[in-house]
N, C-alpha and C positions, 0 to 999 in steps of 0.2 A: 504493499499500499504506500503509495506516494504521499509525503507531507506537503499539503497546499496551504497558502494562506487564505484566511477566510475572507480575506479582502481581493481575492484572485479575480472576482467578477465584477469588482468596483471600477466605474470610470475615474479618470482622473479627477473630473470634478466632484464626484461622490467623496472620493478620499480627500480632496481638499475641503469640503464642507465637514467631514467628518473631523478632521485636524482642527477646524476652527470651532466645532462643537467641544471638542475636548479642551482646547484653550479657555473658552468662554466658561466653562465648569471650574476649570483651574483657577481663573482669575475670581471668579464668585466665591471659592471655598472659603477664603479668609473672612470676607463679609458673612456668609453663612454661619461660619464658627463664631464670629462676634455675636450675632444675633442669637445663636443658640446658647451661648453661655449667659448673654445678658437675660433671657428668658428664663433660664434656670435660676439665676441670682434673684429675679423678681416673684418667684413662685411663692405662692402664701400657702406654707405648710399645712396650716389648719384647713383652709379652704380645699386644699387638693385630697386631703383626708375625707373631709365631708363629701365631696364629689365621689370619691371612690367607695366608701362604706357607709354612708348616710350619716344622719345627725346623732351624734354622741358627744359627751362631755369629756374632751380628751385631758383635762386637766384634773379629773378625779378617776381613782382606781374602778375598774380593771383597766382602764384605756390609757390611764397616764404614764408616761416613761417612768422606769426606776430611777431614784436619785442617784445612782451610781450606775458605772458603765461596766465594772468587772476587770478595769486594767489593773487595780491594786492587786486583785486575787490573781490576775495573769503574770504581773510581775513575780509574784511569791512563788508561783509555780517555777517560772524561770529559773529563779534563785535555786530551788530545791534541785533541779535538774542540773544547774552548773556545778553544784556542791558535789553531785554523784560523779562527775566526770573526772 
C-alpha cells in the first residue's frame, strides 16, 4: 500500500485556503485563550453550583466545604514515609 498525502487531490487554491484557515486559527488562539481565562476568573462559583445541582445552601452542612483541606494530614503521612526510608 502506497502512502499518499490526504491532500493529494486538493488543488493549489484549496491548499492555499487550507493554509490560510490554519493561520487564522493560530492567530485567534491567543485571543481565545485570553477570553477563556477571563471567563473562568469571572465565574460565580455559587451560581455555577446552583445551575448544576439546584437550590441548596452551600454555606451549611452537609453542602458546605470542610474547614480544612487535608494538607496537614498529608504532610504527616509524607513525613512518616520519609522516616521509613
